[in-house]
N, C-alpha and C positions, 0 to 999 in steps of 0.2 A: 216780347220782342223776338223776332227770328233773325238770325244772322246766317249768311251763306258766304263761304270763302270764294273770292273772286275766281280762283282757279276752277271752281265748279260750274261757272257760267261763262265759258270761254267766248261765246258770241258777244257777250257784254263787255268783256275785259278791255278791248281797245277804246271804249268810250268812257271809261271811268278810271283812268290812270291818275296817279298823283299829279297835282297841278291842274287837273281839269277844272274848269270854272262854270261849265254849263250843266244844267240838269239833263237827264236822259229820261224820256217818257216811254214807258213800256205799253204796248198795245196788244189787244187780242181781237181779231176780226175788225180792225180799224178803230176800236174803242180804247181810250186810255184806261188802263187798269192800275198803274203804279208809276211812281217817279223815283228815279235814283238821283239824289242830289249830292254835290260835293260837300264834304264836311270833315270836321275833326272831332275829337272826344267831347269837347264842349258843345258842339252842335248836336251830337247824339244825346247828351244829357238834356239839352233844351228841348229837343224833339220829344223825348220820353216824358218830360214833365208837362209839356203842352198838350199831350194826348192822354194824360193820366186823369181819369174822372175824379179821383179823390183830391188831387192837387187843384184841379179846376174848381171843385167845390170850396176849397179853402180860399182861393182867389175871389170867387163870387161872394162868399160870406164876408171877406175883408172889404170888398168894394161896397157892399150894402151897409156895413158898419161905418165906413168912411162917409158915405152919403148921409146917413142918419145922425151920426155923432160928430162929424167933422174930424179934422186931423190935427196934428201937431207940426209946426214948422220945424225945419232943421235948426234954425236959430234957437228955438225953445228946447229942442232935444239937447243941443250943446249946453245951454244954460243949465238944464236939469242935471246933466252929467258932469258939470264943472269943466267943460272943455272950452278952449279958446274959440271965440267967434271966427267966422270965416275971414272977416276983415283983418284980423291980427295974424293970420297964417302967412308964411312966406313960401 
């Protein structure tokens, strides 16, 4: 991942101030080439994970396994771990 200090891209600075809620699309010759989206640290982590091929491979493998073997309900997980069922929680 590359990062650039906002002070280094002064023409972009007015569009991406804290509190900004809209993405900014960057174009070259009228063609969209990138998007700057508002976010926080959690958003950055999610973005990095969603674009990481190794993480995507893990998700794909898990999805295939779920489809072929089925899953375990949250109630069953709670039972196996000796946790109270959702109905009993306050």
